[in-house]
LUMLUMDREN-2810 file (N, C-alpha, C; in Angstrom, 1 decimal):
<atoms>
<atom><aa>M</aa><ch>A</ch><at>N</at><xx>4.4</xx><yy>26.4</yy><zz>9.3</zz></atom>
<atom><aa>M</aa><ch>A</ch><at>CA</at><xx>4.2</xx><yy>26.5</yy><zz>7.7</zz></atom>
<atom><aa>M</aa><ch>A</ch><at>C</at><xx>4.2</xx><yy>25.1</yy><zz>7.1</zz></atom>
<atom><aa>E</aa><ch>A</ch><at>N</at><xx>3.2</xx><yy>24.6</yy><zz>6.2</zz></atom>
<atom><aa>E</aa><ch>A</ch><at>CA</at><xx>3.4</xx><yy>23.6</yy><zz>5.7</zz></atom>
<atom><aa>E</aa><ch>A</ch><at>C</at><xx>4.3</xx><yy>23.4</yy><zz>4.4</zz></atom>
<atom><aa>K</aa><ch>A</ch><at>N</at><xx>4.8</xx><yy>22.2</yy><zz>4.3</zz></atom>
<atom><aa>K</aa><ch>A</ch><at>CA</at><xx>5.6</xx><yy>22.2</yy><zz>3.1</zz></atom>
<atom><aa>K</aa><ch>A</ch><at>C</at><xx>4.5</xx><yy>22.3</yy><zz>1.8</zz></atom>
<atom><aa>E</aa><ch>A</ch><at>N</at><xx>5.4</xx><yy>22.5</yy><zz>0.6</zz></atom>
<atom><aa>E</aa><ch>A</ch><at>CA</at><xx>4.7</xx><yy>22.8</yy><zz>-0.4</zz></atom>
<atom><aa>E</aa><ch>A</ch><at>C</at><xx>3.7</xx><yy>21.7</yy><zz>-0.9</zz></atom>
<atom><aa>L</aa><ch>A</ch><at>N</at><xx>4.6</xx><yy>21.0</yy><zz>-1.1</zz></atom>
<atom><aa>L</aa><ch>A</ch><at>CA</at><xx>4.0</xx><yy>19.5</yy><zz>-1.6</zz></atom>
<atom><aa>L</aa><ch>A</ch><at>C</at><xx>2.7</xx><yy>18.7</yy><zz>-0.3</zz></atom>
<atom><aa>F</aa><ch>A</ch><at>N</at><xx>2.6</xx><yy>19.4</yy><zz>0.5</zz></atom>
<atom><aa>F</aa><ch>A</ch><at>CA</at><xx>1.7</xx><yy>19.1</yy><zz>1.8</zz></atom>
<atom><aa>F</aa><ch>A</ch><at>C</at><xx>0.1</xx><yy>18.6</yy><zz>0.8</zz></atom>
<atom><aa>H</aa><ch>A</ch><at>N</at><xx>-0.1</xx><yy>20.0</yy><zz>0.4</zz></atom>
<atom><aa>H</aa><ch>A</ch><at>CA</at><xx>-1.4</xx><yy>20.0</yy><zz>-0.2</zz></atom>
<atom><aa>H</aa><ch>A</ch><at>C</at><xx>-2.0</xx><yy>19.0</yy><zz>-1.2</zz></atom>
<atom><aa>E</aa><ch>A</ch><at>N</at><xx>-0.7</xx><yy>19.0</yy><zz>-1.8</zz></atom>
<atom><aa>E</aa><ch>A</ch><at>CA</at><xx>-0.7</xx><yy>18.3</yy><zz>-3.3</zz></atom>
<atom><aa>E</aa><ch>A</ch><at>C</at><xx>-1.2</xx><yy>16.6</yy><zz>-2.5</zz></atom>
<atom><aa>N</aa><ch>A</ch><at>N</at><xx>-0.2</xx><yy>16.4</yy><zz>-1.9</zz></atom>
<atom><aa>N</aa><ch>A</ch><at>CA</at><xx>-0.2</xx><yy>15.0</yy><zz>-1.2</zz></atom>
<atom><aa>N</aa><ch>A</ch><at>C</at><xx>-1.6</xx><yy>14.7</yy><zz>-0.4</zz></atom>
<atom><aa>L</aa><ch>A</ch><at>N</at><xx>-2.3</xx><yy>15.8</yy><zz>0.4</zz></atom>
<atom><aa>L</aa><ch>A</ch><at>CA</at><xx>-3.3</xx><yy>15.5</yy><zz>0.8</zz></atom>
<atom><aa>L</aa><ch>A</ch><at>C</at><xx>-4.5</xx><yy>15.4</yy><zz>-0.2</zz></atom>
<atom><aa>S</aa><ch>A</ch><at>N</at><xx>-4.5</xx><yy>16.0</yy><zz>-1.3</zz></atom>
<atom><aa>S</aa><ch>A</ch><at>CA</at><xx>-5.7</xx><yy>16.0</yy><zz>-2.6</zz></atom>
<atom><aa>S</aa><ch>A</ch><at>C</at><xx>-5.3</xx><yy>14.8</yy><zz>-3.0</zz></atom>
<atom><aa>A</aa><ch>A</ch><at>N</at><xx>-4.3</xx><yy>14.3</yy><zz>-3.3</zz></atom>
<atom><aa>A</aa><ch>A</ch><at>CA</at><xx>-4.1</xx><yy>13.2</yy><zz>-3.9</zz></atom>
<atom><aa>A</aa><ch>A</ch><at>C</at><xx>-4.5</xx><yy>11.9</yy><zz>-2.9</zz></atom>
<atom><aa>L</aa><ch>A</ch><at>N</at><xx>-4.5</xx><yy>12.2</yy><zz>-1.4</zz></atom>
<atom><aa>L</aa><ch>A</ch><at>CA</at><xx>-5.0</xx><yy>11.2</yy><zz>-0.9</zz></atom>
<atom><aa>L</aa><ch>A</ch><at>C</at><xx>-6.4</xx><yy>11.1</yy><zz>-0.6</zz></atom>
<atom><aa>Y</aa><ch>A</ch><at>N</at><xx>-7.0</xx><yy>12.3</yy><zz>-0.5</zz></atom>
<atom><aa>Y</aa><ch>A</ch><at>CA</at><xx>-8.5</xx><yy>12.4</yy><zz>-0.6</zz></atom>
<atom><aa>Y</aa><ch>A</ch><at>C</at><xx>-9.0</xx><yy>11.6</yy><zz>-1.5</zz></atom>
<atom><aa>S</aa><ch>A</ch><at>N</at><xx>-8.4</xx><yy>12.1</yy><zz>-2.7</zz></atom>
<atom><aa>S</aa><ch>A</ch><at>CA</at><xx>-9.0</xx><yy>11.4</yy><zz>-4.0</zz></atom>
<atom><aa>S</aa><ch>A</ch><at>C</at><xx>-9.2</xx><yy>10.2</yy><zz>-4.1</zz></atom>
<atom><aa>R</aa><ch>A</ch><at>N</at><xx>-8.1</xx><yy>9.3</yy><zz>-3.5</zz></atom>
<atom><aa>R</aa><ch>A</ch><at>CA</at><xx>-7.8</xx><yy>7.8</yy><zz>-3.6</zz></atom>
<atom><aa>R</aa><ch>A</ch><at>C</at><xx>-8.7</xx><yy>7.3</yy><zz>-2.3</zz></atom>
<atom><aa>F</aa><ch>A</ch><at>N</at><xx>-8.8</xx><yy>8.0</yy><zz>-1.4</zz></atom>
<atom><aa>F</aa><ch>A</ch><at>CA</at><xx>-9.6</xx><yy>7.4</yy><zz>0.0</zz></atom>
<atom><aa>F</aa><ch>A</ch><at>C</at><xx>-10.8</xx><yy>8.0</yy><zz>0.1</zz></atom>
<atom><aa>G</aa><ch>A</ch><at>N</at><xx>-10.9</xx><yy>9.1</yy><zz>-0.4</zz></atom>
<atom><aa>G</aa><ch>A</ch><at>CA</at><xx>-12.6</xx><yy>9.5</yy><zz>0.0</zz></atom>
<atom><aa>G</aa><ch>A</ch><at>C</at><xx>-12.0</xx><yy>10.9</yy><zz>0.8</zz></atom>
<atom><aa>K</aa><ch>A</ch><at>N</at><xx>-13.0</xx><yy>12.1</yy><zz>0.4</zz></atom>
<atom><aa>K</aa><ch>A</ch><at>CA</at><xx>-12.7</xx><yy>13.5</yy><zz>1.5</zz></atom>
<atom><aa>K</aa><ch>A</ch><at>C</at><xx>-13.2</xx><yy>13.4</yy><zz>3.0</zz></atom>
<atom><aa>D</aa><ch>A</ch><at>N</at><xx>-13.4</xx><yy>12.4</yy><zz>3.2</zz></atom>
<atom><aa>D</aa><ch>A</ch><at>CA</at><xx>-14.3</xx><yy>11.9</yy><zz>5.0</zz></atom>
<atom><aa>D</aa><ch>A</ch><at>C</at><xx>-13.0</xx><yy>10.9</yy><zz>5.7</zz></atom>
<atom><aa>A</aa><ch>A</ch><at>N</at><xx>-12.1</xx><yy>10.7</yy><zz>4.9</zz></atom>
<atom><aa>A</aa><ch>A</ch><at>CA</at><xx>-10.8</xx><yy>9.9</yy><zz>5.2</zz></atom>
<atom><aa>A</aa><ch>A</ch><at>C</at><xx>-10.1</xx><yy>10.2</yy><zz>6.2</zz></atom>
<atom><aa>V</aa><ch>A</ch><at>N</at><xx>-10.5</xx><yy>10.0</yy><zz>7.7</zz></atom>
<atom><aa>V</aa><ch>A</ch><at>CA</at><xx>-9.4</xx><yy>10.4</yy><zz>8.4</zz></atom>
<atom><aa>V</aa><ch>A</ch><at>C</at><xx>-8.3</xx><yy>9.3</yy><zz>9.3</zz></atom>
<atom><aa>F</aa><ch>A</ch><at>N</at><xx>-8.6</xx><yy>8.3</yy><zz>8.7</zz></atom>
<atom><aa>F</aa><ch>A</ch><at>CA</at><xx>-7.8</xx><yy>7.1</yy><zz>8.9</zz></atom>
<atom><aa>F</aa><ch>A</ch><at>C</at><xx>-7.4</xx><yy>6.3</yy><zz>8.0</zz></atom>
<atom><aa>I</aa><ch>A</ch><at>N</at><xx>-6.6</xx><yy>5.6</yy><zz>7.4</zz></atom>
<atom><aa>I</aa><ch>A</ch><at>CA</at><xx>-6.6</xx><yy>4.5</yy><zz>6.5</zz></atom>
<atom><aa>I</aa><ch>A</ch><at>C</at><xx>-5.7</xx><yy>3.2</yy><zz>6.9</zz></atom>
<atom><aa>T</aa><ch>A</ch><at>N</at><xx>-6.0</xx><yy>2.0</yy><zz>6.8</zz></atom>
<atom><aa>T</aa><ch>A</ch><at>CA</at><xx>-5.1</xx><yy>1.0</yy><zz>7.3</zz></atom>
<atom><aa>T</aa><ch>A</ch><at>C</at><xx>-3.8</xx><yy>0.9</yy><zz>6.6</zz></atom>
<atom><aa>I</aa><ch>A</ch><at>N</at><xx>-3.1</xx><yy>0.3</yy><zz>7.8</zz></atom>
<atom><aa>I</aa><ch>A</ch><at>CA</at><xx>-1.6</xx><yy>0.0</yy><zz>7.1</zz></atom>
<atom><aa>I</aa><ch>A</ch><at>C</at><xx>-1.5</xx><yy>-0.7</yy><zz>5.7</zz></atom>
<atom><aa>N</aa><ch>A</ch><at>N</at><xx>-2.2</xx><yy>-1.6</yy><zz>5.7</zz></atom>
<atom><aa>N</aa><ch>A</ch><at>CA</at><xx>-2.5</xx><yy>-2.3</yy><zz>4.5</zz></atom>
<atom><aa>N</aa><ch>A</ch><at>C</at><xx>-2.6</xx><yy>-1.0</yy><zz>3.1</zz></atom>
<atom><aa>Q</aa><ch>A</ch><at>N</at><xx>-3.6</xx><yy>-0.5</yy><zz>3.5</zz></atom>
<atom><aa>Q</aa><ch>A</ch><at>CA</at><xx>-4.2</xx><yy>0.5</yy><zz>2.4</zz></atom>
<atom><aa>Q</aa><ch>A</ch><at>C</at><xx>-3.0</xx><yy>1.6</yy><zz>2.0</zz></atom>
<atom><aa>A</aa><ch>A</ch><at>N</at><xx>-2.4</xx><yy>2.2</yy><zz>3.0</zz></atom>
<atom><aa>A</aa><ch>A</ch><at>CA</at><xx>-1.1</xx><yy>2.8</yy><zz>3.1</zz></atom>
<atom><aa>A</aa><ch>A</ch><at>C</at><xx>0.2</xx><yy>2.0</yy><zz>2.1</zz></atom>
<atom><aa>A</aa><ch>A</ch><at>N</at><xx>0.2</xx><yy>0.7</yy><zz>2.5</zz></atom>
<atom><aa>A</aa><ch>A</ch><at>CA</at><xx>1.0</xx><yy>0.0</yy><zz>1.7</zz></atom>
<atom><aa>A</aa><ch>A</ch><at>C</at><xx>1.0</xx><yy>-0.2</yy><zz>0.2</zz></atom>
<atom><aa>Q</aa><ch>A</ch><at>N</at><xx>-0.1</xx><yy>-0.3</yy><zz>0.1</zz></atom>
<atom><aa>Q</aa><ch>A</ch><at>CA</at><xx>-0.6</xx><yy>-0.2</yy><zz>-1.4</zz></atom>
<atom><aa>Q</aa><ch>A</ch><at>C</at><xx>-0.7</xx><yy>0.9</yy><zz>-1.9</zz></atom>
<atom><aa>Y</aa><ch>A</ch><at>N</at><xx>-0.7</xx><yy>1.9</yy><zz>-1.4</zz></atom>
<atom><aa>Y</aa><ch>A</ch><at>CA</at><xx>-0.7</xx><yy>3.3</yy><zz>-2.2</zz></atom>
<atom><aa>Y</aa><ch>A</ch><at>C</at><xx>0.6</xx><yy>3.7</yy><zz>-2.4</zz></atom>
<atom><aa>L</aa><ch>A</ch><at>N</at><xx>1.6</xx><yy>3.2</yy><zz>-1.2</zz></atom>
<atom><aa>L</aa><ch>A</ch><at>CA</at><xx>3.0</xx><yy>3.5</yy><zz>-1.4</zz></atom>
<atom><aa>L</aa><ch>A</ch><at>C</at><xx>3.9</xx><yy>2.8</yy><zz>-2.4</zz></atom>
<atom><aa>K</aa><ch>A</ch><at>N</at><xx>3.2</xx><yy>1.4</yy><zz>-2.3</zz></atom>
<atom><aa>K</aa><ch>A</ch><at>CA</at><xx>4.1</xx><yy>0.3</yy><zz>-3.2</zz></atom>
<atom><aa>K</aa><ch>A</ch><at>C</at><xx>5.2</xx><yy>-0.1</yy><zz>-2.2</zz></atom>
<atom><aa>R</aa><ch>A</ch><at>N</at><xx>4.8</xx><yy>-0.2</yy><zz>-1.0</zz></atom>
<atom><aa>R</aa><ch>A</ch><at>CA</at><xx>5.8</xx><yy>-0.4</yy><zz>0.1</zz></atom>
<atom><aa>R</aa><ch>A</ch><at>C</at><xx>5.2</xx><yy>-1.9</yy><zz>0.5</zz></atom>
<atom><aa>D</aa><ch>A</ch><at>N</at><xx>6.4</xx><yy>-2.3</yy><zz>1.4</zz></atom>
<atom><aa>D</aa><ch>A</ch><at>CA</at><xx>5.7</xx><yy>-3.7</yy><zz>2.1</zz></atom>
<atom><aa>D</aa><ch>A</ch><at>C</at><xx>5.3</xx><yy>-2.8</yy><zz>3.4</zz></atom>
<atom><aa>R</aa><ch>A</ch><at>N</at><xx>4.1</xx><yy>-3.6</yy><zz>3.8</zz></atom>
<atom><aa>R</aa><ch>A</ch><at>CA</at><xx>3.6</xx><yy>-2.8</yy><zz>5.2</zz></atom>
<atom><aa>R</aa><ch>A</ch><at>C</at><xx>4.9</xx><yy>-3.1</yy><zz>6.4</zz></atom>
<atom><aa>R</aa><ch>A</ch><at>N</at><xx>5.7</xx><yy>-4.0</yy><zz>6.3</zz></atom>
<atom><aa>R</aa><ch>A</ch><at>CA</at><xx>6.5</xx><yy>-4.4</yy><zz>7.5</zz></atom>
<atom><aa>R</aa><ch>A</ch><at>C</at><xx>7.7</xx><yy>-3.2</yy><zz>7.3</zz></atom>
<atom><aa>T</aa><ch>A</ch><at>N</at><xx>8.1</xx><yy>-2.9</yy><zz>6.3</zz></atom>
<atom><aa>T</aa><ch>A</ch><at>CA</at><xx>8.8</xx><yy>-1.8</yy><zz>6.1</zz></atom>
<atom><aa>T</aa><ch>A</ch><at>C</at><xx>8.8</xx><yy>-0.5</yy><zz>6.8</zz></atom>
<atom><aa>L</aa><ch>A</ch><at>N</at><xx>6.8</xx><yy>-0.2</yy><zz>6.5</zz></atom>
<atom><aa>L</aa><ch>A</ch><at>CA</at><xx>6.3</xx><yy>1.0</yy><zz>6.8</zz></atom>
<atom><aa>L</aa><ch>A</ch><at>C</at><xx>6.4</xx><yy>1.0</yy><zz>8.7</zz></atom>
<atom><aa>I</aa><ch>A</ch><at>N</at><xx>6.0</xx><yy>-0.1</yy><zz>9.0</zz></atom>
<atom><aa>I</aa><ch>A</ch><at>CA</at><xx>6.0</xx><yy>-0.1</yy><zz>10.4</zz></atom>
<atom><aa>I</aa><ch>A</ch><at>C</at><xx>7.1</xx><yy>-0.4</yy><zz>11.1</zz></atom>
<atom><aa>A</aa><ch>A</ch><at>N</at><xx>8.3</xx><yy>-0.5</yy><zz>10.4</zz></atom>
<atom><aa>A</aa><ch>A</ch><at>CA</at><xx>9.8</xx><yy>-0.5</yy><zz>11.2</zz></atom>
<atom><aa>A</aa><ch>A</ch><at>C</at><xx>10.2</xx><yy>0.7</yy><zz>11.1</zz></atom>
<atom><aa>D</aa><ch>A</ch><at>N</at><xx>9.5</xx><yy>1.6</yy><zz>10.0</zz></atom>
<atom><aa>D</aa><ch>A</ch><at>CA</at><xx>10.5</xx><yy>2.9</yy><zz>9.8</zz></atom>
<atom><aa>D</aa><ch>A</ch><at>C</at><xx>9.8</xx><yy>3.9</yy><zz>11.1</zz></atom>
<atom><aa>K</aa><ch>A</ch><at>N</at><xx>10.4</xx><yy>4.3</yy><zz>12.1</zz></atom>
<atom><aa>K</aa><ch>A</ch><at>CA</at><xx>9.9</xx><yy>5.0</yy><zz>13.4</zz></atom>
<atom><aa>K</aa><ch>A</ch><at>C</at><xx>9.5</xx><yy>6.4</yy><zz>12.6</zz></atom>
<atom><aa>T</aa><ch>A</ch><at>N</at><xx>9.7</xx><yy>7.2</yy><zz>11.5</zz></atom>
<atom><aa>T</aa><ch>A</ch><at>CA</at><xx>8.8</xx><yy>8.5</yy><zz>11.1</zz></atom>
<atom><aa>T</aa><ch>A</ch><at>C</at><xx>7.6</xx><yy>8.3</yy><zz>10.6</zz></atom>
<atom><aa>F</aa><ch>A</ch><at>N</at><xx>7.6</xx><yy>7.0</yy><zz>10.1</zz></atom>
<atom><aa>F</aa><ch>A</ch><at>CA</at><xx>6.1</xx><yy>6.8</yy><zz>9.6</zz></atom>
<atom><aa>F</aa><ch>A</ch><at>C</at><xx>5.2</xx><yy>6.9</yy><zz>10.7</zz></atom>
<atom><aa>P</aa><ch>A</ch><at>N</at><xx>3.9</xx><yy>7.6</yy><zz>10.5</zz></atom>
<atom><aa>P</aa><ch>A</ch><at>CA</at><xx>2.7</xx><yy>8.2</yy><zz>10.8</zz></atom>
<atom><aa>P</aa><ch>A</ch><at>C</at><xx>1.7</xx><yy>6.9</yy><zz>11.4</zz></atom>
<atom><aa>L</aa><ch>A</ch><at>N</at><xx>2.1</xx><yy>5.9</yy><zz>12.3</zz></atom>
<atom><aa>L</aa><ch>A</ch><at>CA</at><xx>1.4</xx><yy>4.8</yy><zz>12.3</zz></atom>
<atom><aa>L</aa><ch>A</ch><at>C</at><xx>0.7</xx><yy>4.6</yy><zz>13.9</zz></atom>
<atom><aa>K</aa><ch>A</ch><at>N</at><xx>-0.5</xx><yy>4.8</yy><zz>14.1</zz></atom>
<atom><aa>K</aa><ch>A</ch><at>CA</at><xx>-1.0</xx><yy>4.8</yy><zz>15.2</zz></atom>
<atom><aa>K</aa><ch>A</ch><at>C</at><xx>-1.8</xx><yy>3.6</yy><zz>15.5</zz></atom>
<atom><aa>K</aa><ch>A</ch><at>N</at><xx>-1.5</xx><yy>3.1</yy><zz>16.8</zz></atom>
<atom><aa>K</aa><ch>A</ch><at>CA</at><xx>-2.1</xx><yy>1.7</yy><zz>17.0</zz></atom>
<atom><aa>K</aa><ch>A</ch><at>C</at><xx>-3.2</xx><yy>1.7</yy><zz>18.1</zz></atom>
<atom><aa>I</aa><ch>A</ch><at>N</at><xx>-4.5</xx><yy>1.5</yy><zz>17.5</zz></atom>
<atom><aa>I</aa><ch>A</ch><at>CA</at><xx>-5.8</xx><yy>1.9</yy><zz>18.5</zz></atom>
<atom><aa>I</aa><ch>A</ch><at>C</at><xx>-6.4</xx><yy>0.1</yy><zz>18.5</zz></atom>
<atom><aa>K</aa><ch>A</ch><at>N</at><xx>-5.9</xx><yy>-0.1</yy><zz>19.9</zz></atom>
<atom><aa>K</aa><ch>A</ch><at>CA</at><xx>-6.7</xx><yy>-1.6</yy><zz>20.2</zz></atom>
<atom><aa>K</aa><ch>A</ch><at>C</at><xx>-5.7</xx><yy>-2.4</yy><zz>19.4</zz></atom>
<atom><aa>T</aa><ch>A</ch><at>N</at><xx>-6.5</xx><yy>-3.1</yy><zz>18.8</zz></atom>
<atom><aa>T</aa><ch>A</ch><at>CA</at><xx>-5.5</xx><yy>-4.5</yy><zz>17.8</zz></atom>
<atom><aa>T</aa><ch>A</ch><at>C</at><xx>-5.0</xx><yy>-3.4</yy><zz>16.3</zz></atom>
<atom><aa>R</aa><ch>A</ch><at>N</at><xx>-5.6</xx><yy>-2.6</yy><zz>16.4</zz></atom>
<atom><aa>R</aa><ch>A</ch><at>CA</at><xx>-5.8</xx><yy>-2.1</yy><zz>14.5</zz></atom>
<atom><aa>R</aa><ch>A</ch><at>C</at><xx>-4.3</xx><yy>-1.1</yy><zz>14.5</zz></atom>
<atom><aa>Q</aa><ch>A</ch><at>N</at><xx>-3.8</xx><yy>-1.1</yy><zz>13.2</zz></atom>
<atom><aa>Q</aa><ch>A</ch><at>CA</at><xx>-2.8</xx><yy>-0.3</yy><zz>12.9</zz></atom>
<atom><aa>Q</aa><ch>A</ch><at>C</at><xx>-3.2</xx><yy>0.8</yy><zz>11.9</zz></atom>
<atom><aa>L</aa><ch>A</ch><at>N</at><xx>-3.6</xx><yy>1.8</yy><zz>12.0</zz></atom>
<atom><aa>L</aa><ch>A</ch><at>CA</at><xx>-3.9</xx><yy>2.9</yy><zz>11.3</zz></atom>
<atom><aa>L</aa><ch>A</ch><at>C</at><xx>-3.0</xx><yy>3.7</yy><zz>11.0</zz></atom>
<atom><aa>V</aa><ch>A</ch><at>N</at><xx>-3.3</xx><yy>4.6</yy><zz>9.9</zz></atom>
<atom><aa>V</aa><ch>A</ch><at>CA</at><xx>-2.4</xx><yy>5.6</yy><zz>9.3</zz></atom>
<atom><aa>V</aa><ch>A</ch><at>C</at><xx>-3.3</xx><yy>6.9</yy><zz>9.2</zz></atom>
<atom><aa>P</aa><ch>A</ch><at>N</at><xx>-3.1</xx><yy>8.2</yy><zz>10.4</zz></atom>
<atom><aa>P</aa><ch>A</ch><at>CA</at><xx>-4.0</xx><yy>9.4</yy><zz>9.8</zz></atom>
<atom><aa>P</aa><ch>A</ch><at>C</at><xx>-3.5</xx><yy>9.6</yy><zz>8.7</zz></atom>
<atom><aa>V</aa><ch>A</ch><at>N</at><xx>-4.6</xx><yy>10.1</yy><zz>7.8</zz></atom>
<atom><aa>V</aa><ch>A</ch><at>CA</at><xx>-4.4</xx><yy>10.9</yy><zz>6.3</zz></atom>
<atom><aa>V</aa><ch>A</ch><at>C</at><xx>-3.7</xx><yy>12.2</yy><zz>6.5</zz></atom>
<atom><aa>M</aa><ch>A</ch><at>N</at><xx>-3.7</xx><yy>13.0</yy><zz>7.3</zz></atom>
<atom><aa>M</aa><ch>A</ch><at>CA</at><xx>-3.1</xx><yy>14.2</yy><zz>7.5</zz></atom>
<atom><aa>M</aa><ch>A</ch><at>C</at><xx>-1.5</xx><yy>13.8</yy><zz>7.7</zz></atom>
<atom><aa>G</aa><ch>A</ch><at>N</at><xx>-1.1</xx><yy>12.8</yy><zz>8.7</zz></atom>
<atom><aa>G</aa><ch>A</ch><at>CA</at><xx>0.0</xx><yy>12.5</yy><zz>9.0</zz></atom>
<atom><aa>G</aa><ch>A</ch><at>C</at><xx>1.0</xx><yy>11.9</yy><zz>8.1</zz></atom>
<atom><aa>L</aa><ch>A</ch><at>N</at><xx>0.0</xx><yy>11.3</yy><zz>7.1</zz></atom>
<atom><aa>L</aa><ch>A</ch><at>CA</at><xx>0.7</xx><yy>10.6</yy><zz>5.9</zz></atom>
<atom><aa>L</aa><ch>A</ch><at>C</at><xx>1.1</xx><yy>11.6</yy><zz>4.8</zz></atom>
<atom><aa>A</aa><ch>A</ch><at>N</at><xx>0.0</xx><yy>12.4</yy><zz>4.6</zz></atom>
<atom><aa>A</aa><ch>A</ch><at>CA</at><xx>0.5</xx><yy>13.6</yy><zz>3.7</zz></atom>
<atom><aa>A</aa><ch>A</ch><at>C</at><xx>1.7</xx><yy>14.6</yy><zz>4.1</zz></atom>
<atom><aa>R</aa><ch>A</ch><at>N</at><xx>1.8</xx><yy>14.5</yy><zz>5.9</zz></atom>
<atom><aa>R</aa><ch>A</ch><at>CA</at><xx>3.1</xx><yy>15.4</yy><zz>6.1</zz></atom>
<atom><aa>R</aa><ch>A</ch><at>C</at><xx>4.3</xx><yy>14.5</yy><zz>6.0</zz></atom>
<atom><aa>W</aa><ch>A</ch><at>N</at><xx>4.3</xx><yy>13.4</yy><zz>6.1</zz></atom>
<atom><aa>W</aa><ch>A</ch><at>CA</at><xx>5.2</xx><yy>12.3</yy><zz>6.0</zz></atom>
<atom><aa>W</aa><ch>A</ch><at>C</at><xx>5.6</xx><yy>12.2</yy><zz>4.4</zz></atom>
<atom><aa>L</aa><ch>A</ch><at>N</at><xx>5.2</xx><yy>12.4</yy><zz>3.5</zz></atom>
<atom><aa>L</aa><ch>A</ch><at>CA</at><xx>5.1</xx><yy>12.4</yy><zz>2.4</zz></atom>
<atom><aa>L</aa><ch>A</ch><at>C</at><xx>5.8</xx><yy>13.8</yy><zz>1.5</zz></atom>
<atom><aa>S</aa><ch>A</ch><at>N</at><xx>5.6</xx><yy>14.9</yy><zz>2.4</zz></atom>
<atom><aa>S</aa><ch>A</ch><at>CA</at><xx>5.9</xx><yy>16.2</yy><zz>2.0</zz></atom>
<atom><aa>S</aa><ch>A</ch><at>C</at><xx>7.8</xx><yy>16.1</yy><zz>2.5</zz></atom>
</atoms>
């Protein structure tokens, strides 16, 4: 069962980054959350995926993390 705020967070993320967004960059996530990217990277609960040399954040994972 998803938390109540999940759908609201997901909707807000889709409206900001587009309905087709699957991943956003760590810089986009940091700007959206108004946090330093190094703080997010250091947070072991933050849904960060490293793909080759890129650090990406899954939109669904971010919505769950915000909930």
